[in-house]
C-alpha positions in Angstrom: 17.4 58.0 47.7 16.1 55.0 45.8 18.9 52.4 45.8 17.3 50.6 42.8 17.9 53.7 40.5 21.1 54.7 38.8 21.9 58.3 39.6 23.1 60.8 37.0 26.5 60.8 38.7 26.7 57.0 38.5 25.6 57.0 34.9 28.5 59.3 34.1 30.9 57.0 36.0 29.7 54.1 33.9 30.2 55.9 30.6 33.6 57.2 31.8 34.6 53.6 32.8 33.5 52.2 29.4 35.4 54.9 27.6 38.5 54.4 29.7 38.9 50.8 28.5 40.2 49.5 25.3 38.7 50.7 22.0 36.9 47.3 21.6 34.7 47.7 24.7 33.5 51.1 23.6 32.1 49.8 20.4 28.8 48.0 20.2 29.7 44.5 19.1 26.6 44.4 16.8 26.7 47.7 14.9 30.1 49.3 16.0 28.4 52.4 17.2 29.9 54.2 20.2 26.8 55.9 21.6 25.5 54.2 24.8 22.7 55.1 27.2 22.9 53.9 30.7 19.7 52.3 31.9 17.8 53.9 34.8 17.6 50.9 37.1 20.1 48.6 38.6 19.6 45.0 37.5 20.4 41.8 39.3 21.3 38.2 38.5 21.2 35.2 40.7 23.4 32.1 40.7 22.0 29.1 38.9 20.4 26.7 41.4 19.5 23.8 39.2 16.5 25.6 37.7 14.9 26.6 41.0 14.6 30.0 42.6 16.2 30.5 45.9 14.5 33.3 47.8 17.0 35.3 49.9 20.0 33.8 48.1 22.9 35.9 46.7 22.5 38.2 43.8 24.9 40.2 41.7 24.2 43.8 40.8 24.6 45.1 37.3 24.0 48.3 35.4 22.8 48.0 31.8 24.1 50.0 28.9 22.0 50.3 25.8 23.3 51.0 22.3 21.4 54.0 20.9 21.7 52.7 17.3 20.6 49.1 17.5 19.4 48.4 21.0 22.0 45.9 22.0 22.2 45.8 25.8 25.4 45.0 27.8 25.5 44.3 31.5 28.4 45.7 33.6 29.0 44.5 37.1 28.2 47.5 39.3 30.6 46.5 42.1 33.5 45.8 39.8 33.2 49.2 38.0 33.0 51.0 41.3 29.4 52.5 41.4 28.1 50.2 44.1 29.6 48.9 47.3 29.7 45.2 47.8 27.3 43.6 50.3 29.0 42.3 53.4 30.0 38.7 53.1 28.4 36.5 55.7 30.9 35.0 58.2 32.1 31.7 57.0 31.1 32.3 53.4 33.7 31.9 50.6 34.4 34.9 48.4 35.2 33.8 44.9 35.5 37.3 43.3 38.3 39.7 44.3 37.1 42.8 46.2 36.1 45.7 44.0 38.9 48.0 43.0 37.1 50.2 40.5 37.9 47.7 37.8 41.7 48.3 37.8 43.6 45.0 37.9 47.0 46.6 37.5 
């Protein structure tokens, strides 16, 4: 299995997660449409390092959702919404974000 690709099951989990949240998150903030397509690949973001690129540094995994009407793209944290397991935290490293719980903070 290619870990860089979002499976059909994961795509459905993303859409279910988006639809389970408040009515605001389900609407595109640009055109108010509620039809989203989940992008095929996981995306990543790196912490800002003063403008330089740190090879081998930490990254954050995202899944993109694309509005079918206007093309607006939103990034959802893949660990937080429960479709990807977090990477192990190296010993001695500080964890600033609470462990993933499927996005439920209740």
